[in-house]
C-alpha positions in Angstrom: -18.1 134.7 5.8 -14.6 134.7 7.0 -13.3 131.5 8.8 -13.7 132.4 12.8 -10.1 131.3 13.6 -8.8 133.6 10.8 -10.8 136.4 12.5 -9.5 135.6 15.7 -5.9 135.2 14.9 -6.2 138.7 13.0 -7.1 140.2 16.4 -4.4 138.2 18.0 -1.8 139.8 15.9 -1.8 143.2 17.5 -2.5 141.6 20.9 1.1 142.6 22.3 1.1 145.9 21.0 0.2 148.2 24.0 -1.1 151.3 22.3 -2.7 149.3 19.7 -6.3 150.4 19.3 -9.2 148.0 17.9 -12.1 149.4 15.5 -15.2 148.3 13.9 -15.3 145.2 16.3 -18.8 145.0 16.5 -19.6 144.0 12.9 -17.6 141.1 13.9 -21.2 139.6 15.2 -22.7 139.5 12.3 -20.7 136.5 11.2 -22.7 133.0 11.6 -19.5 131.1 11.7 -19.1 132.5 15.0 -22.0 131.6 16.7 -21.6 128.4 14.5 -18.1 127.9 16.3 -19.1 129.1 19.5 -22.5 126.5 19.8 -19.9 123.5 19.3 -17.6 124.7 22.0 -20.5 125.2 24.6 -23.0 122.8 23.9 -22.1 120.1 25.8 -22.6 121.9 29.2 -25.4 120.0 31.2 -26.3 123.7 32.7 -27.5 124.6 28.8 -30.8 122.4 29.8 -31.6 124.6 32.4 -34.1 127.3 31.9 -33.3 130.8 31.6 -35.7 133.6 32.8 -36.8 133.4 29.0 -38.1 129.9 30.1 -35.9 128.6 26.9 -33.0 126.3 27.1 -30.5 125.0 24.5 -32.9 122.7 22.9 -33.9 123.7 19.3 -31.4 125.5 18.6 -31.3 126.0 14.7 -30.1 128.2 12.3 -33.0 130.3 12.7 -32.5 131.0 16.0 -29.1 132.5 15.1 -30.4 134.3 12.4 -32.8 136.5 14.5 -30.1 136.7 17.3 -28.1 138.9 14.2 -30.8 140.5 13.3 -31.5 142.0 16.5 -28.0 142.8 17.0 -27.7 144.6 13.4 -30.8 146.9 14.8 -29.3 147.5 18.1 -32.3 146.1 19.3 -30.8 142.9 21.5 -31.5 143.0 24.9 -30.0 140.4 27.3 -32.7 138.9 29.6 -32.2 138.9 33.1 -30.2 135.7 34.9 -32.9 133.6 36.7 -31.2 133.7 40.3 -31.0 130.4 42.3 -28.9 129.4 45.4 -26.5 126.7 45.7 -24.8 125.6 49.1 -21.8 126.3 50.8 -19.2 124.5 52.5 -19.7 126.8 55.8 -23.6 125.9 55.8 -24.4 129.5 54.1 -25.9 130.0 50.1 -24.4 131.3 47.0 -26.2 133.0 45.0 -25.9 131.7 41.2 -27.4 133.7 37.8 -28.5 131.5 34.9 -29.0 133.5 31.7 -30.8 132.6 28.7 -29.0 130.2 26.2 -29.3 132.7 23.5 -27.2 134.8 26.0 -24.8 132.4 26.7 -24.1 131.7 22.6 -23.5 135.5 22.3 -21.5 136.1 25.3 -19.4 133.0 24.3 -18.7 135.1 20.9 -17.9 138.1 22.7 -15.4 136.3 25.1 -13.7 135.0 22.2 -13.2 138.4 20.5 -12.0 139.5 24.1 -9.7 136.5 24.6 -7.9 137.5 21.2 -7.9 141.0 21.9 -6.3 140.6 25.4 -4.8 137.9 25.8 -1.0 138.9 24.8 -1.8 142.3 26.4 -2.2 140.4 30.0 0.8 140.0 32.0 2.4 136.5 32.9 1.9 136.8 36.5 -2.0 136.1 35.8 -3.5 132.7 35.6 -7.0 132.5 36.1 -9.3 131.7 33.3 -6.8 131.9 30.2 -5.5 129.3 27.6 -2.6 126.9 29.1 -3.0 128.3 32.7 -4.5 127.3 35.9 -4.1 127.0 39.6 -1.2 124.8 38.9 0.6 127.4 36.8 0.2 129.8 39.9 1.8 127.3 42.1 4.4 126.5 39.8 5.7 130.2 39.3 5.1 130.4 43.3 7.8 127.2 43.4 10.1 128.9 40.9 10.5 132.1 41.8 9.6 132.9 45.7 12.6 131.1 46.8 14.5 133.0 49.8 11.3 134.9 51.0 10.8 136.2 54.0 7.6 137.6 54.3 3.9 136.7 52.5 1.2 139.3 51.6 -2.1 137.2 51.2 -4.2 139.5 48.9 -8.1 139.5 49.6 -10.4 141.7 47.9 -13.8 141.7 48.9 -16.9 140.7 47.3 -14.5 141.4 44.1 -17.0 139.8 41.4 -19.7 141.9 42.6 -18.1 145.1 43.1 -16.7 145.6 39.9 -17.4 148.9 39.0 -19.2 149.1 35.4 -18.3 152.6 34.4 -14.7 151.7 35.3 -14.6 148.8 33.6 -16.1 150.3 30.7 -13.5 153.1 30.6 -10.7 150.2 30.7 -12.1 148.7 27.4 -12.6 151.7 25.9 -8.7 152.0 26.0 -8.2 149.4 23.5 -11.8 148.9 22.0 -12.8 152.1 19.8 -16.5 150.9 18.9 -18.9 152.6 20.7 -21.5 150.2 19.5 -19.3 147.1 21.3 -18.9 148.7 24.4 -22.6 149.4 24.6 -23.2 145.6 24.1 -21.3 144.9 27.4 -22.8 147.6 29.4 -26.5 145.6 28.2 -25.2 142.4 29.5 -23.6 144.1 32.9 -27.2 146.2 33.9 -29.4 143.3 32.7 -30.0 142.3 36.2 -31.6 139.3 37.5 -35.0 137.6 38.8 -35.3 136.4 42.0 -39.2 135.2 42.7 -40.5 136.4 39.8 -39.0 140.2 40.8 -36.8 141.9 38.5 -33.2 143.3 40.1 -31.4 145.8 38.5 -27.6 145.2 39.0 -25.9 148.5 39.6 -22.0 146.9 40.0 -20.1 143.4 39.3 -20.0 141.2 36.0 -22.8 139.3 35.0 -23.9 136.4 37.2 -22.9 132.8 36.1 -22.1 134.7 32.6 -19.6 133.3 30.0 -17.8 136.8 29.6 -17.4 137.4 33.3 -14.3 135.8 34.0 -12.4 137.3 30.7 -14.1 140.9 32.1 -12.7 140.3 35.7 -9.1 139.4 34.5 -9.3 142.7 32.1 -10.3 144.9 35.2 -7.5 143.4 37.5 -5.2 143.6 34.5 -4.5 147.5 36.0 -3.5 145.5 39.4 -1.1 143.1 37.3 0.7 146.0 35.6 0.7 148.2 38.8 2.2 145.6 40.5 4.9 144.9 38.0 5.7 148.6 38.2 5.5 148.7 42.1 8.4 145.2 42.1 10.7 147.2 40.0 10.8 150.3 42.1 11.1 148.3 45.2 13.8 145.6 44.1 17.3 146.9 44.7 20.7 145.3 45.1 22.1 142.4 43.3 23.1 139.9 45.9 22.7 139.8 49.4 25.9 141.0 51.6 28.4 138.2 52.9 27.6 137.4 56.5 31.1 137.8 57.9 30.4 135.4 60.9 30.0 132.8 58.2 33.2 134.4 56.4 35.2 134.0 59.9 34.3 129.9 60.2 35.3 129.7 56.4 38.5 131.0 57.5 38.8 128.8 60.3 37.9 125.9 58.5 40.4 126.3 55.7 43.0 126.8 58.2 42.2 122.9 59.7 41.8 121.6 56.6 45.5 123.3 56.1 46.8 121.5 58.9 45.4 118.2 58.3 47.1 117.7 55.2 50.3 118.5 57.2 49.5 115.6 59.6 51.9 113.2 60.1 50.4 110.9 62.6 47.2 109.1 62.5 46.1 109.7 66.1 47.2 113.8 64.9 44.7 113.2 61.6 41.6 111.9 63.7 41.8 114.4 66.0 41.9 117.0 63.0 39.1 115.2 61.5 36.7 115.7 64.6 37.2 119.7 65.0 36.7 119.5 61.1 33.4 117.8 61.5 32.6 120.2 64.4 33.3 123.0 62.6 31.3 122.1 59.5 28.1 121.7 62.0 28.7 125.4 63.0 28.4 126.5 59.6 25.0 124.8 58.8 23.6 127.0 61.7 24.6 129.9 60.0 23.4 131.6 57.3 26.2 132.9 54.3 24.4 135.9 53.5 23.0 138.8 55.6 19.7 137.7 56.5 18.1 141.0 56.4 20.0 143.2 54.3 18.6 146.9 53.8 20.3 147.3 50.7 18.7 144.0 48.9 15.4 143.9 48.5 12.4 141.7 46.0 9.2 141.7 45.7 7.1 138.7 43.5 3.2 138.5 43.1 1.1 136.0 41.4 -2.7 135.9 41.0 -5.4 133.7 40.0 -8.5 135.1 39.4 -9.2 137.7 42.5 -6.6 135.9 45.0 -3.2 136.9 44.8 0.0 136.2 46.5 3.3 138.5 47.2 6.5 136.9 48.5 8.6 139.7 50.1 12.3 139.7 50.7 12.3 142.8 52.9 11.2 144.2 56.2 7.8 143.2 57.9 7.6 147.1 57.7 8.1 146.9 53.8 5.2 144.5 53.8 2.8 146.8 55.6 3.8 149.7 53.3 3.2 147.4 50.5 -0.7 146.1 52.2 -1.5 149.8 52.3 0.3 151.3 49.0 -2.5 148.3 47.5 -5.1 149.2 49.5 -5.1 153.2 48.3 -4.5 152.0 44.6 -7.3 149.3 44.4 -9.7 152.3 46.2 -8.4 155.1 44.1 -8.1 153.6 40.5 -10.4 150.2 40.6 -12.8 151.4 43.5 -12.2 148.3 45.2 -11.6 147.6 49.0 -8.6 145.4 49.8 -9.9 143.5 53.1 -7.6 144.5 56.1 -8.3 141.8 58.3 -8.1 139.1 55.5 -5.3 140.6 54.0 -2.8 139.0 56.3 1.1 139.3 56.3 3.0 136.2 57.1 6.6 135.7 58.4 7.4 132.8 55.4 8.3 130.3 57.9 4.8 130.0 58.7 2.0 128.7 56.2 0.4 131.1 54.1 -2.8 130.0 52.3 -3.5 130.3 48.7 -5.6 128.4 46.1 -6.0 125.7 49.0 -2.8 125.2 49.6 0.1 125.9 52.6 2.8 127.6 51.1 5.6 128.3 53.3 9.6 128.4 53.0 11.8 125.6 54.7 14.3 126.7 57.0 16.5 124.0 58.8 19.2 123.6 60.9 19.8 120.2 60.2 22.6 119.4 58.3 22.1 117.4 54.8 24.3 115.2 52.5 26.0 117.3 50.3 27.9 115.8 46.9 31.1 115.6 48.9 29.7 114.2 51.6 29.9 117.6 53.6 26.8 118.9 55.5 24.9 121.4 53.3 21.4 122.9 53.7 20.8 123.3 50.2 16.8 123.0 50.7 17.0 126.3 52.5 14.8 129.0 51.5 12.9 126.7 49.2 9.2 126.6 48.5 7.2 124.0 50.1 3.3 123.3 49.0 1.3 121.5 51.3 -2.2 120.2 52.1 -3.5 122.2 54.7 -4.1 120.5 58.1 -8.4 119.6 58.1 -8.7 119.9 54.1 -8.9 115.8 53.8 -11.7 115.8 56.8 -13.8 118.9 55.1 -13.2 116.7 52.0 -14.9 113.8 53.0 -17.9 115.3 55.3 -18.3 117.0 52.2 -18.3 113.6 50.3 -20.6 112.4 53.2 -18.1 109.5 53.3 -17.0 110.4 56.8 -19.0 110.3 60.2 -17.0 112.1 63.1 -17.7 110.6 66.9 -15.6 112.1 69.5 -14.7 109.4 72.3 -13.1 110.4 75.3 -12.7 114.0 74.3 -11.0 112.6 70.7 -12.6 112.7 67.3 -12.7 109.4 66.0 -13.3 109.0 62.1 -15.9 106.5 60.9 -16.9 106.0 57.2 -20.1 106.0 56.6 -22.3 104.4 53.6 -23.4 107.2 50.9 -27.1 106.3 51.0 -28.0 108.6 48.3 -25.4 106.4 45.7 -27.5 102.8 46.3 -29.7 103.2 43.5 -27.0 103.4 41.0 -25.6 100.7 39.4 -22.1 99.1 40.8 -20.1 100.7 38.2 -21.0 104.0 38.6 -20.6 103.8 42.5 -17.1 102.6 42.1 -16.4 105.1 39.3 -17.6 108.0 41.4 -15.3 107.3 44.2 -12.9 106.6 42.1 -13.3 110.0 40.2 -13.2 112.0 43.5 -10.1 110.4 44.7 -8.1 111.1 41.6 -9.8 114.7 41.4 -8.6 115.4 44.7 -4.8 113.6 44.3 -4.4 115.4 40.7 -5.2 119.0 42.5 -2.9 118.1 45.3 0.1 116.4 43.9 2.1 118.9 43.9 2.3 118.9 47.8 5.4 117.9 49.7 3.0 115.9 52.0 0.8 114.3 49.2 1.2 110.5 50.9 -1.0 111.5 53.2 -4.1 111.5 50.8 -3.7 107.7 51.6 -5.9 108.4 54.6 -8.5 109.9 52.0 -8.2 106.5 49.9 -8.5 104.3 53.1 -11.9 106.1 54.2 -13.6 106.6 50.7 -12.6 102.5 50.5 -14.7 101.5 53.4 -17.2 104.2 52.4 -17.9 102.2 49.1 -17.6 99.0 50.6 -20.8 100.0 53.3 -22.4 101.7 50.6 -22.8 98.3 48.4 -23.2 96.5 51.8 -26.3 99.0 52.3 -27.4 98.6 48.6 -27.2 94.4 48.8 -28.5 94.2 52.7 -25.5 92.5 53.2 -22.1 92.5 55.3 -19.3 94.6 54.3 -17.3 91.4 54.9 -19.6 90.0 52.4 -19.0 92.4 50.0 -15.5 92.3 50.5 -15.5 88.6 49.1 -17.7 89.7 46.5 -15.3 92.4 45.1 -11.7 91.1 45.5 -10.1 90.6 42.6 -6.6 89.4 43.6 -4.9 92.2 46.0 -7.8 94.7 45.0 -11.4 95.5 45.1 -13.2 95.6 41.3 -16.1 95.4 39.9 -17.1 93.4 36.7 -19.3 94.4 33.9 -20.1 93.6 30.4 -19.4 96.7 27.7 -20.8 98.1 24.8 -20.1 95.0 22.5 -20.8 92.6 25.6 -17.5 91.4 26.9 -16.7 91.3 30.0 -14.3 94.0 31.5 -13.1 94.9 35.1 -12.8 98.1 36.7 -11.0 98.2 39.9 -10.6 100.6 42.9 -8.2 103.3 42.7 -4.8 101.8 42.5 -2.6 104.5 41.1 -0.9 105.6 44.3 -0.3 109.3 45.5 3.4 109.9 44.7 4.0 113.8 44.9 4.7 115.2 41.1 7.4 117.9 41.3 5.8 119.5 37.9 2.3 119.4 36.6 1.1 120.1 32.7 -1.7 122.4 33.6 -5.1 121.7 32.7 -6.5 124.9 30.7 -9.6 127.0 32.6 -10.5 127.7 28.9 -9.7 125.7 26.2 -8.1 128.2 23.3 -10.5 128.4 20.5 -8.3 127.3 18.0 -10.3 124.4 16.9 -11.5 123.9 13.0 -14.7 121.8 13.3 -15.2 119.7 10.3 -17.4 116.7 9.0 -21.0 115.8 9.3 -20.3 114.6 13.2 -19.9 118.6 14.0 -23.2 120.0 15.3 -23.6 122.9 13.1 -22.9 120.6 9.7 -25.9 118.2 10.7 -28.2 120.8 11.3 -26.9 122.7 8.0 -27.5 119.1 6.1 -31.3 120.2 5.6 -32.1 116.1 6.4 -34.2 114.7 9.4 -31.7 111.9 10.9 -34.9 110.4 12.5 -37.7 110.7 9.5 -35.3 111.4 6.7 -37.2 114.2 5.1 -35.0 116.5 3.1 -34.3 120.3 2.4 -36.2 121.3 5.7 -35.5 123.6 8.3 -33.9 121.8 11.4 -33.9 122.1 14.8 -31.3 120.8 17.3 -32.8 118.6 19.8 -31.0 118.3 23.1 -31.0 115.8 26.7 -29.1 116.6 29.4 -27.7 113.0 29.6 -28.0 109.8 27.5 -28.9 107.4 30.9 -32.5 109.6 31.8 -33.2 108.3 28.2 -35.9 105.0 28.9 -35.7 103.7 25.8 -39.5 103.7 25.4 -40.1 106.2 22.8 -38.6 105.2 18.9 -36.8 108.5 19.3 -35.4 107.8 22.3 -34.3 104.4 20.9 -32.7 106.1 18.4 -30.0 108.2 20.5 -29.4 105.5 22.8 -28.1 103.3 19.8 -26.1 106.1 18.3 -25.1 107.2 21.6 -26.0 111.0 20.7 -27.1 113.0 23.7 -28.3 115.1 20.1 -30.5 114.6 17.3 -31.1 117.1 14.4 -34.9 116.9 13.1 -37.4 118.4 11.3 -40.0 120.8 12.9 -42.7 118.5 12.9 -40.6 115.5 14.5 -39.4 118.3 17.4 -43.0 119.3 18.1 -44.0 115.3 18.3 -40.7 114.6 20.8 -42.1 117.3 23.3 -45.5 116.2 22.2 -44.7 112.5 22.8 -47.1 112.1 20.0 -43.8 110.5 17.9 -44.6 106.8 16.7 
């Protein structure tokens, strides 16, 4: 069998060729090595231990199970199981539907995703940032900071219920432009039409991507790539002029300034020089209040577009009327070509001096009349026109409420913040509680580290610190001051614990600060599938070894036993002790041992 890395690389070779068409893709699904790689990539996700509608999980994965899946694909009898629907609460009190696919479907979807990504990654536009290798929310925001300088208007794009309204026929037509393999397309359509189970009733899906499906993000990107290419062509037609025209008023002040500078050179007395210098400083202050270029030059227009998933932001140098036309043209394109609806209410046209909202940030353009010191102590406005990213007002408050670390009391008509204990954490050990608070603070900061006002995250840290102290006080039924004395380590707070070798260690409450970062290396939304797994530590190598890791029986078919979390193992059974001692959430065992594990009959 061909190495998956070589297979995917061969597909990627033609990815950037717009008119290249891929054939005989379906046969790649017959390669077991593709499933071994896919299994290695997704096995660690805790959701794999949640049962789908077929009542199966990742537990019991085996070579036989993969062979059976491939056999059903060869005969084209494979039929995805409907996703099991459950609802999770949203911040606004409503509930969001979530689909839980069968693990076998997840495994096959991961193989399909790897193939699609290799075919389309080079084909996608640079303005697309969601669910792509080496791209993230931060790369989208970094591009906005870099390319949106001088924008006059923002158009905030909002597509109504995008993931639920993707037209299946349109999607298949888009896929068929590059993939000339009817069987592969039929398989994807099976996933699109798989439906879902809710309260033991089957519901067919007529639009949208598979709920909770691994292939949903890549299919969404393929669908919206049409929008990306449309906006690229639109920008090329919209952009006019080389540079803005010079402002005559600014030019006149510059001429006046040069006259006084010439007089300064000719001045003889000290008094005369001082008088001239006063005039020069006054002219320089006036210059700082005037733009050097015509602010609204009809002969100079620019448009910039960046997208993350179904959210996009358009920056425009032009008039508000231009923005209205852009919005209408977008609406027509989405409706006619992609059968999507652009929300009139949520697609906002915002002046650049007012914040637009994109990916949780406030985006605005800095304009100030205040002079700033230049290189030669000459007042300048070098920050004018630059993009400013900020943490929105109320974001910290909402996050603290989400964590249940804050209680708000109204006193004399004003909100008073009061940190509160998170009672549901009191059964965790001290290190877990501290680590939980640190992870939440660090996660919030890592996301908003690009913000100009990142320093306000200190407010979040302050509340989280006292919430933690109150949580410990509740746990030990003592006062907050007693907890502070107990946790005090120098100037910081921390928890002492013993590592795996019995050595005493100390974990401190967050001490890293919240300095703004001008550049962030993006965390990938999807890990690129260029990894070569080798050695007995890889799951598939352990399964293929044919030796039970518990009883030692050789030359027998193995099944991989999975547990959700190691800490959930009580260590009462020998197999639990075995997994705990090796710090593994997996155990390659023979069928007899696996039956005994689930029957609690293993001695």
